[in-house]
MARVO-576950 format. One record per residue (C-alpha): y, x, z; residue in three letters. Coordinates in nm, 3 decimals. Each point is the difference from the previous one (the first is absolute). Layout:
<atoms>
+---------+---------+---------+-----+
:       y :       x :       z : res :
+---------+---------+---------+-----+
:       Y :       X :       Z : ala :
...
+---------+---------+---------+-----+
</atoms>
This chain:
<atoms>
+---------+---------+---------+-----+
:       y :       x :       z : res :
+---------+---------+---------+-----+
:   1.541 :   3.344 :   3.470 : met :
:   0.162 :   0.209 :  -0.269 : lys :
:  -0.146 :   0.021 :  -0.348 : phe :
:   0.045 :   0.285 :  -0.239 : asn :
:   0.070 :  -0.073 :  -0.366 : lys :
:  -0.366 :   0.020 :  -0.105 : ser :
:  -0.103 :  -0.239 :   0.276 : ser :
:   0.273 :  -0.244 :  -0.104 : gln :
:  -0.123 :   0.009 :  -0.360 : leu :
:  -0.357 :  -0.059 :   0.109 : leu :
:   0.106 :  -0.288 :   0.223 : leu :
:   0.206 :  -0.155 :  -0.279 : ala :
:  -0.294 :   0.032 :  -0.236 : ser :
:  -0.232 :  -0.160 :   0.254 : ala :
:   0.239 :  -0.290 :   0.053 : val :
:   0.035 :  -0.048 :  -0.375 : ser :
:  -0.376 :   0.000 :  -0.045 : leu :
:  -0.044 :  -0.247 :   0.285 : leu :
:   0.263 :  -0.230 :  -0.146 : ala :
:  -0.159 :   0.023 :  -0.343 : ala :
:  -0.338 :  -0.074 :   0.150 : gly :
:   0.131 :  -0.304 :   0.186 : leu :
:   0.165 :  -0.134 :  -0.312 : leu :
:  -0.317 :   0.048 :  -0.200 : ala :
:  -0.210 :  -0.155 :   0.275 : ala :
:   0.221 :  -0.308 :  -0.001 : cys :
:  -0.062 :  -0.041 :  -0.370 : gly :
:   0.367 :   0.017 :  -0.101 : ser :
:  -0.091 :   0.199 :  -0.310 : asp :
:  -0.330 :  -0.173 :  -0.071 : thr :
:  -0.012 :  -0.192 :  -0.327 : thr :
:  -0.369 :  -0.096 :  -0.010 : asp :
:  -0.323 :  -0.001 :   0.195 : phe :
:  -0.304 :   0.110 :  -0.199 : val :
:  -0.350 :  -0.106 :   0.107 : phe :
:  -0.285 :   0.221 :  -0.120 : val :
:  -0.364 :  -0.105 :   0.056 : ala :
:  -0.267 :   0.249 :   0.102 : ser :
:  -0.366 :  -0.093 :  -0.045 : ser :
:  -0.119 :   0.278 :   0.231 : lys :
:  -0.178 :  -0.159 :   0.297 : ala :
:   0.183 :   0.061 :   0.328 : ala :
:  -0.010 :  -0.126 :   0.359 : gly :
:  -0.267 :  -0.190 :   0.189 : thr :
:  -0.023 :  -0.275 :  -0.265 : asn :
:  -0.020 :   0.242 :  -0.295 : ser :
:   0.304 :  -0.176 :  -0.143 : tyr :
:   0.215 :   0.153 :  -0.267 : gly :
:   0.360 :   0.089 :   0.067 : gln :
:   0.349 :  -0.074 :  -0.127 : ile :
:   0.242 :   0.292 :  -0.013 : asp :
:   0.360 :  -0.122 :   0.026 : ile :
:   0.280 :   0.210 :  -0.146 : phe :
:   0.374 :  -0.056 :   0.016 : glu :
:   0.201 :   0.104 :  -0.306 : val :
:   0.343 :   0.159 :   0.038 : asn :
:   0.252 :  -0.190 :  -0.210 : ser :
:   0.191 :   0.311 :  -0.103 : val :
:  -0.263 :   0.267 :  -0.061 : ser :
:  -0.311 :  -0.212 :  -0.041 : gly :
:  -0.177 :   0.221 :   0.254 : ala :
:  -0.291 :  -0.171 :   0.175 : met :
:  -0.135 :   0.032 :   0.351 : arg :
:  -0.253 :  -0.198 :   0.201 : gln :
:   0.144 :  -0.233 :   0.261 : ile :
:  -0.095 :   0.031 :   0.370 : pro :
:  -0.352 :  -0.134 :   0.076 : ser :
:  -0.110 :   0.035 :  -0.364 : ser :
:  -0.274 :  -0.039 :  -0.117 : pro :
:  -0.097 :  -0.355 :   0.100 : phe :
:  -0.353 :  -0.154 :  -0.025 : pro :
:  -0.053 :  -0.197 :  -0.321 : ser :
:  -0.187 :  -0.277 :   0.178 : gly :
:  -0.322 :   0.063 :  -0.192 : gly :
:  -0.217 :   0.253 :  -0.176 : arg :
:   0.093 :   0.166 :  -0.327 : asn :
:   0.348 :  -0.138 :  -0.082 : pro :
:   0.049 :   0.019 :  -0.376 : val :
:   0.295 :  -0.225 :  -0.091 : ala :
:   0.332 :  -0.121 :   0.142 : glu :
:   0.266 :  -0.259 :  -0.078 : ala :
:   0.315 :  -0.120 :   0.175 : val :
:   0.122 :  -0.354 :   0.061 : ser :
:   0.283 :  -0.140 :  -0.215 : pro :
:   0.249 :   0.050 :   0.286 : asp :
:  -0.118 :   0.359 :   0.064 : asn :
:  -0.079 :  -0.072 :   0.364 : thr :
:  -0.381 :   0.008 :  -0.020 : asn :
:  -0.261 :   0.237 :  -0.137 : leu :
:  -0.340 :  -0.115 :  -0.125 : tyr :
:  -0.277 :   0.260 :   0.012 : val :
:  -0.332 :  -0.046 :  -0.183 : val :
:  -0.296 :   0.159 :   0.180 : asn :
:  -0.283 :   0.033 :  -0.247 : gln :
:  -0.301 :   0.063 :   0.224 : asp :
:   0.085 :  -0.295 :   0.227 : asp :
:   0.105 :  -0.238 :  -0.280 : asn :
:   0.320 :  -0.077 :   0.188 : thr :
:   0.374 :  -0.031 :  -0.048 : ile :
:   0.203 :   0.089 :   0.309 : val :
:   0.357 :  -0.126 :   0.038 : gln :
:   0.243 :   0.225 :   0.185 : phe :
:   0.354 :  -0.085 :   0.104 : val :
:   0.234 :   0.290 :  -0.087 : ile :
:   0.245 :   0.084 :   0.276 : gly :
:   0.357 :   0.107 :  -0.067 : asn :
:  -0.116 :   0.350 :   0.092 : asp :
:  -0.282 :  -0.013 :  -0.256 : gly :
:  -0.278 :  -0.036 :   0.257 : lys :
:  -0.288 :  -0.237 :  -0.074 : leu :
:  -0.116 :  -0.286 :   0.219 : tyr :
:  -0.330 :  -0.168 :  -0.098 : pro :
:   0.015 :  -0.380 :  -0.015 : gln :
:  -0.289 :  -0.157 :  -0.189 : asn :
:  -0.317 :   0.094 :  -0.186 : thr :
:  -0.142 :  -0.196 :  -0.295 : val :
:  -0.341 :   0.050 :  -0.160 : asn :
:   0.004 :   0.039 :  -0.376 : thr :
:  -0.182 :  -0.252 :  -0.216 : ala :
:  -0.208 :   0.261 :  -0.182 : gly :
:  -0.131 :   0.340 :   0.101 : thr :
:   0.141 :   0.352 :  -0.024 : tyr :
:   0.364 :  -0.094 :  -0.064 : pro :
:   0.197 :   0.286 :  -0.151 : phe :
:   0.328 :  -0.123 :  -0.149 : ala :
:   0.274 :  -0.241 :   0.100 : val :
:   0.320 :  -0.140 :  -0.149 : ala :
:   0.259 :  -0.248 :   0.126 : ala :
:   0.266 :  -0.233 :  -0.134 : asn :
:   0.240 :  -0.214 :   0.199 : gly :
:  -0.262 :  -0.251 :   0.108 : ser :
:  -0.347 :   0.151 :  -0.021 : asn :
:  -0.209 :   0.308 :   0.060 : leu :
:  -0.258 :   0.076 :  -0.269 : phe :
:  -0.306 :   0.205 :   0.099 : val :
:  -0.238 :   0.159 :  -0.249 : leu :
:  -0.361 :   0.033 :   0.119 : asp :
:  -0.256 :   0.233 :  -0.155 : thr :
:  -0.268 :  -0.270 :   0.033 : tyr :
:  -0.008 :  -0.375 :   0.033 : gln :
:  -0.103 :  -0.142 :   0.340 : pro :
:  -0.373 :  -0.002 :  -0.054 : arg :
:  -0.291 :   0.240 :   0.044 : ala :
:   0.150 :   0.286 :  -0.199 : cys :
:   0.008 :   0.371 :   0.074 : ser :
:   0.020 :   0.335 :  -0.173 : thr :
:  -0.376 :  -0.023 :  -0.053 : asp :
:   0.023 :  -0.357 :  -0.127 : ser :
:   0.355 :  -0.045 :  -0.135 : pro :
:   0.166 :  -0.315 :  -0.129 : cys :
:   0.339 :  -0.063 :  -0.156 : ser :
:   0.317 :   0.010 :   0.204 : gly :
:   0.233 :  -0.281 :   0.100 : ser :
:   0.355 :  -0.088 :   0.108 : ile :
:   0.103 :  -0.190 :   0.311 : ala :
:   0.343 :  -0.149 :   0.072 : val :
:   0.148 :  -0.031 :   0.350 : tyr :
:   0.323 :  -0.197 :   0.058 : pro :
:   0.270 :   0.198 :   0.182 : ile :
:   0.132 :  -0.244 :   0.260 : gln :
:   0.353 :  -0.014 :   0.140 : thr :
:  -0.110 :   0.220 :   0.289 : thr :
:  -0.145 :   0.248 :  -0.253 : asp :
:  -0.350 :  -0.073 :   0.131 : thr :
:  -0.264 :  -0.063 :  -0.265 : leu :
:  -0.135 :  -0.349 :  -0.046 : gly :
:  -0.355 :  -0.088 :  -0.098 : ser :
:  -0.111 :   0.117 :  -0.343 : ala :
:   0.100 :  -0.242 :  -0.278 : val :
:  -0.286 :  -0.209 :  -0.136 : thr :
:  -0.101 :   0.038 :  -0.363 : asn :
:   0.007 :  -0.364 :  -0.123 : pro :
:  -0.260 :   0.062 :  -0.270 : ser :
:  -0.267 :   0.131 :   0.240 : ser :
:   0.107 :  -0.091 :   0.352 : gly :
:  -0.029 :   0.368 :   0.093 : ala :
:   0.278 :   0.203 :   0.160 : thr :
:   0.013 :   0.255 :  -0.280 : tyr :
:   0.024 :   0.038 :  -0.377 : trp :
:  -0.285 :   0.203 :  -0.155 : pro :
:   0.063 :   0.240 :  -0.287 : leu :
:  -0.200 :  -0.142 :  -0.289 : thr :
:  -0.012 :   0.065 :  -0.372 : leu :
:  -0.057 :  -0.345 :  -0.159 : pro :
:  -0.178 :   0.142 :  -0.302 : ser :
:  -0.233 :   0.206 :   0.221 : ser :
:  -0.016 :  -0.158 :   0.346 : pro :
:  -0.272 :   0.235 :   0.121 : thr :
:   0.203 :   0.316 :  -0.068 : asp :
:   0.064 :   0.215 :   0.307 : leu :
:   0.379 :   0.025 :   0.037 : leu :
:   0.144 :   0.249 :   0.246 : glu :
:   0.369 :  -0.058 :   0.080 : pro :
:   0.213 :   0.312 :   0.021 : thr :
:   0.361 :  -0.110 :   0.068 : ala :
:   0.225 :  -0.303 :   0.054 : ile :
:   0.366 :  -0.076 :  -0.066 : asn :
:   0.231 :  -0.295 :   0.065 : val :
:   0.326 :   0.024 :  -0.199 : pro :
:   0.327 :  -0.058 :   0.183 : ala :
:   0.017 :  -0.358 :  -0.129 : ser :
:  -0.319 :  -0.083 :   0.190 : gly :
:  -0.110 :  -0.220 :  -0.289 : ala :
:  -0.304 :   0.202 :  -0.106 : tyr :
:  -0.267 :   0.233 :   0.131 : val :
:  -0.157 :   0.273 :  -0.213 : tyr :
:  -0.327 :   0.177 :   0.079 : val :
:  -0.154 :   0.295 :  -0.180 : thr :
:  -0.379 :   0.017 :  -0.004 : ala :
:  -0.279 :   0.209 :  -0.144 : tyr :
:  -0.295 :  -0.172 :  -0.168 : asp :
:  -0.304 :   0.205 :   0.100 : trp :
:  -0.223 :  -0.204 :  -0.230 : thr :
:   0.199 :   0.073 :  -0.316 : lys :
:   0.183 :   0.319 :   0.103 : ser :
:   0.336 :  -0.162 :  -0.075 : ala :
:   0.324 :  -0.061 :   0.188 : asn :
:   0.198 :  -0.322 :   0.029 : tyr :
:   0.318 :  -0.142 :   0.143 : ile :
:  -0.045 :  -0.348 :   0.145 : phe :
:   0.297 :  -0.225 :   0.064 : gly :
:   0.058 :  -0.300 :   0.227 : phe :
:   0.291 :  -0.235 :   0.046 : ser :
:   0.094 :  -0.079 :   0.360 : val :
:   0.043 :  -0.363 :   0.102 : gly :
:   0.244 :  -0.129 :   0.259 : ser :
:  -0.276 :   0.000 :   0.262 : asn :
:  -0.123 :   0.346 :  -0.098 : gly :
:  -0.295 :  -0.124 :  -0.205 : ala :
:  -0.082 :   0.211 :  -0.306 : leu :
:  -0.059 :  -0.114 :  -0.356 : thr :
:  -0.153 :   0.245 :  -0.246 : thr :
:   0.216 :   0.081 :  -0.299 : leu :
:  -0.149 :  -0.035 :  -0.345 : asn :
:  -0.300 :  -0.184 :   0.146 : gly :
:  -0.103 :   0.311 :   0.191 : gly :
:  -0.055 :   0.203 :  -0.316 : ala :
:   0.144 :   0.351 :  -0.014 : pro :
:   0.368 :  -0.011 :  -0.086 : leu :
:   0.155 :   0.092 :  -0.333 : ala :
:  -0.127 :   0.334 :  -0.121 : gly :
:  -0.331 :  -0.030 :   0.183 : gly :
:  -0.151 :   0.311 :   0.147 : ala :
:   0.250 :   0.284 :   0.004 : phe :
:  -0.261 :   0.274 :   0.024 : ala :
:  -0.372 :   0.040 :  -0.021 : thr :
:  -0.243 :   0.249 :   0.147 : gly :
:  -0.191 :   0.056 :   0.320 : pro :
:   0.190 :   0.018 :   0.328 : cys :
:  -0.131 :   0.202 :   0.290 : ser :
:  -0.114 :  -0.223 :   0.285 : ser :
:   0.292 :  -0.108 :   0.213 : thr :
:  -0.183 :  -0.226 :   0.242 : tyr :
:   0.137 :   0.052 :   0.350 : leu :
:   0.224 :   0.271 :  -0.136 : asn :
:   0.334 :  -0.176 :  -0.015 : ala :
:   0.250 :   0.126 :  -0.065 : pro :
:  -0.151 :   0.183 :  -0.291 : tyr :
:   0.027 :   0.366 :   0.080 : leu :
:  -0.180 :   0.125 :  -0.308 : ala :
:  -0.086 :  -0.318 :  -0.182 : gly :
:   0.047 :  -0.087 :  -0.365 : thr :
:   0.115 :  -0.305 :  -0.198 : cys :
:   0.264 :  -0.243 :   0.136 : pro :
:   0.122 :   0.131 :   0.334 : ala :
:   0.341 :  -0.152 :   0.073 : ala :
:   0.232 :  -0.278 :  -0.113 : ile :
:   0.369 :  -0.076 :   0.056 : ala :
:   0.278 :  -0.214 :  -0.146 : ser :
:   0.374 :   0.036 :  -0.041 : asp :
:   0.271 :  -0.177 :   0.202 : ser :
:   0.062 :  -0.259 :  -0.273 : thr :
:  -0.369 :  -0.100 :  -0.015 : ser :
:   0.016 :   0.062 :  -0.374 : ser :
:  -0.230 :   0.301 :  -0.025 : tyr :
:  -0.331 :   0.113 :   0.149 : val :
:  -0.123 :   0.359 :   0.007 : tyr :
:  -0.362 :   0.111 :   0.044 : val :
:  -0.131 :   0.354 :   0.047 : thr :
:  -0.322 :   0.098 :  -0.175 : asp :
:  -0.155 :   0.283 :   0.199 : ala :
:  -0.266 :   0.073 :  -0.260 : glu :
:   0.245 :   0.077 :  -0.277 : asn :
:   0.292 :   0.116 :   0.215 : gly :
:   0.243 :  -0.258 :  -0.136 : thr :
:   0.225 :  -0.291 :   0.096 : val :
:  -0.018 :  -0.326 :  -0.195 : his :
:   0.308 :  -0.225 :  -0.024 : ser :
:  -0.015 :  -0.379 :  -0.042 : tyr :
:   0.252 :  -0.272 :  -0.069 : leu :
:  -0.030 :  -0.311 :   0.219 : val :
:   0.043 :  -0.312 :  -0.215 : ala :
:   0.261 :  -0.231 :   0.148 : ser :
:  -0.146 :  -0.328 :   0.124 : gly :
:  -0.365 :   0.097 :  -0.048 : thr :
:  -0.043 :   0.339 :   0.168 : gly :
:  -0.223 :   0.121 :  -0.284 : leu :
:   0.018 :   0.370 :  -0.076 : leu :
:   0.039 :   0.189 :  -0.325 : ser :
:  -0.007 :   0.378 :  -0.022 : glu :
:   0.335 :   0.151 :  -0.092 : leu :
:  -0.084 :   0.328 :  -0.165 : ser :
:  -0.228 :   0.301 :   0.001 : thr :
:  -0.093 :   0.105 :   0.355 : pro :
:   0.206 :   0.286 :   0.139 : ile :
:  -0.146 :   0.310 :   0.163 : ser :
:  -0.011 :   0.016 :   0.379 : ala :
:  -0.202 :   0.315 :   0.059 : gly :
:  -0.359 :   0.018 :   0.117 : gly :
:  -0.130 :  -0.295 :   0.201 : gln :
:   0.315 :  -0.199 :   0.091 : pro :
:  -0.069 :  -0.155 :   0.341 : leu :
:   0.306 :  -0.205 :   0.100 : ala :
:   0.317 :  -0.145 :  -0.149 : ile :
:   0.331 :  -0.127 :   0.138 : ala :
:   0.291 :  -0.158 :  -0.188 : val :
:   0.348 :   0.013 :   0.149 : asp :
:   0.144 :  -0.343 :   0.077 : thr :
:   0.363 :   0.106 :  -0.052 : lys :
:   0.000 :   0.281 :  -0.255 : tyr :
:  -0.187 :   0.020 :  -0.335 : pro :
:  -0.264 :   0.253 :   0.100 : tyr :
:  -0.374 :   0.010 :   0.059 : ala :
:  -0.207 :   0.267 :   0.174 : tyr :
:  -0.372 :   0.077 :  -0.035 : val :
:  -0.209 :   0.238 :   0.210 : thr :
:  -0.300 :   0.183 :  -0.139 : asn :
:  -0.298 :   0.174 :   0.154 : ala :
:   0.134 :   0.343 :  -0.089 : ala :
:   0.268 :  -0.048 :   0.267 : gly :
:   0.297 :  -0.097 :  -0.216 : asn :
:   0.247 :  -0.284 :  -0.041 : val :
:   0.083 :  -0.098 :  -0.358 : gln :
:   0.343 :  -0.164 :  -0.028 : ala :
:   0.098 :  -0.247 :  -0.274 : tyr :
:   0.311 :  -0.188 :  -0.102 : ser :
:  -0.041 :  -0.366 :  -0.097 : ile :
:   0.186 :  -0.106 :  -0.314 : thr :
:   0.208 :  -0.311 :   0.059 : ser :
:  -0.102 :  -0.290 :  -0.221 : gly :
:  -0.332 :   0.150 :  -0.108 : ser :
:  -0.166 :   0.127 :   0.317 : gly :
:  -0.114 :   0.315 :  -0.179 : ala :
:  -0.063 :   0.310 :   0.211 : leu :
:   0.150 :   0.338 :  -0.081 : thr :
:  -0.105 :   0.314 :   0.184 : ser :
:   0.265 :   0.158 :   0.222 : ile :
:  -0.199 :   0.281 :   0.157 : gly :
:  -0.295 :   0.111 :   0.211 : leu :
:   0.041 :   0.089 :   0.369 : tyr :
:  -0.234 :   0.165 :   0.247 : val :
:  -0.122 :  -0.215 :   0.290 : ala :
:  -0.286 :   0.066 :   0.243 : gly :
:  -0.376 :   0.014 :  -0.051 : ile :
:  -0.143 :  -0.327 :  -0.141 : glu :
:   0.298 :  -0.235 :   0.037 : pro :
:  -0.177 :  -0.336 :   0.026 : val :
:   0.299 :  -0.224 :   0.075 : ala :
:   0.370 :  -0.004 :  -0.082 : ile :
:   0.302 :  -0.192 :   0.126 : gly :
:   0.377 :  -0.024 :  -0.046 : ile :
:   0.237 :  -0.053 :   0.292 : asp :
:   0.111 :  -0.364 :   0.015 : pro :
:   0.345 :   0.060 :   0.152 : ser :
:   0.168 :   0.221 :  -0.258 : thr :
:  -0.272 :   0.042 :  -0.266 : asn :
:   0.096 :   0.364 :   0.019 : his :
:  -0.312 :   0.168 :   0.140 : phe :
:  -0.356 :   0.013 :  -0.134 : val :
:  -0.295 :   0.090 :   0.220 : phe :
:  -0.365 :   0.069 :  -0.079 : thr :
:  -0.300 :  -0.017 :   0.235 : val :
:  -0.224 :   0.301 :  -0.054 : asn :
:  -0.365 :  -0.034 :   0.099 : phe :
:  -0.052 :   0.379 :   0.028 : asn :
:  -0.382 :  -0.024 :   0.024 : pro :
:  -0.080 :   0.358 :   0.096 : ser :
:   0.227 :   0.002 :   0.305 : glu :
:  -0.001 :  -0.169 :   0.341 : thr :
:   0.336 :  -0.159 :  -0.075 : tyr :
:   0.172 :  -0.178 :  -0.285 : gly :
:   0.358 :   0.039 :  -0.114 : thr :
:   0.292 :  -0.211 :  -0.119 : val :
:   0.218 :   0.141 :  -0.278 : ser :
:   0.358 :  -0.124 :  -0.006 : asp :
:   0.234 :   0.023 :  -0.298 : phe :
:   0.366 :  -0.079 :  -0.048 : gln :
:   0.049 :  -0.195 :  -0.321 : met :
:   0.298 :   0.028 :  -0.230 : ser :
:   0.116 :  -0.359 :  -0.052 : thr :
:   0.159 :   0.094 :  -0.332 : thr :
:  -0.278 :   0.214 :  -0.148 : ala :
:  -0.320 :  -0.092 :   0.190 : gly :
:  -0.075 :   0.367 :   0.067 : thr :
:  -0.151 :   0.107 :   0.335 : leu :
:   0.060 :   0.286 :   0.240 : ile :
:  -0.194 :   0.069 :   0.319 : asn :
:   0.181 :  -0.082 :   0.322 : thr :
:   0.027 :   0.280 :   0.254 : gln :
:  -0.324 :   0.038 :   0.194 : gly :
:  -0.217 :  -0.191 :  -0.248 : ser :
:  -0.295 :  -0.044 :   0.009 : pro :
:  -0.034 :  -0.135 :   0.355 : tyr :
:  -0.324 :   0.014 :   0.198 : ala :
:  -0.181 :  -0.323 :   0.079 : gly :
:  -0.339 :  -0.112 :   0.124 : ser :
:  -0.318 :   0.073 :  -0.196 : ala :
:  -0.122 :  -0.201 :  -0.300 : gln :
:   0.323 :  -0.181 :  -0.084 : leu :
:  -0.050 :  -0.302 :  -0.224 : thr :
:   0.299 :  -0.236 :  -0.028 : ala :
:   0.374 :  -0.033 :   0.051 : val :
:   0.258 :  -0.273 :   0.066 : ala :
:   0.364 :   0.013 :   0.109 : ala :
:   0.271 :  -0.223 :   0.146 : val :
:   0.377 :   0.041 :   0.039 : pro :
:   0.125 :   0.105 :   0.341 : his :
:   0.139 :  -0.312 :   0.173 : arg :
:   0.195 :   0.145 :   0.290 : gly :
:   0.008 :   0.254 :   0.280 : ser :
:  -0.221 :   0.026 :   0.307 : his :
+---------+---------+---------+-----+
</atoms>
């Protein structure tokens, strides 16, 4: 068969596209896999879903892998964390009070392994260090509900060598498998936890909470023992500086993450474990704290810095001195972190999607920033993807961003790509 010049060009183009597709399919240009939780009920079990995106190492462009989305293993997934070796994903399903462990394949696909029931009820946040998984429950494990609420609690699950979760660590002071949030001076106060963070050192755990009885906000701190047991810092009293804001918060029960909430909404720490940052959604600010060496006690660094209306999520880069905060208006506020002081300085404001409720930074190159956009008025959510300048911290949208995902997106986690198919 003889081809004319146009046919030869078309054939060459087709071959080039096929080759490019095969290379992309084999993951040769994939730097990360990004796991995005969707709380929209799907399938015969009304489970949520996990959208899985692969990130191109050169352009940062994202696309869903074959077979995505995957079932979340339970109803209403609201939080995710990865194992220390990046080979397992832990998904918190709020309506089932479960944590599902998935093995992550080299191709990014998820394979369910084990399911653990949480100690309390309505879990909504999770954090991990090298040895333990910390789960924040809206209520303690007793007869509590939105109609009859009680204070929240923390449970600790050892991460075993196989990355499976062991039984919840026992609280030596009570014999229970959780640590309640309690204000010693007012033990009957109703404390609603809003966020949890474990610094990179793994030595401490910090929890933000709203006191519905006093209309005040607190940061509680715990030291982490060798067996995962927690010890309250400062005798369980609010840390240095006390409440960082006062005023009524709109009800956030069963509404995590906080799409339009107020007061403390998110917490993060820097790679040196020296600083902690908390967003205050009521006042549209970020508060910065110094972590005291050896004690973990916090002291506020300076006047809170503006973050726009209702900051919902925060991420701090582990390699470069930058922090990023999303707000309900659909923006990402970028900050530089001053070495030696931890102070934040505004870099700029960048447009994301509608209601970005979670944010992450790629763990392979620390070069891409992605937000999970709830997009409440649509039948789908989106993921915005930005390329970050490693020298300036500025952001630009990658080509094709935002990317379509499942409906009602809630959480994000990512792992480095570990090989080809």
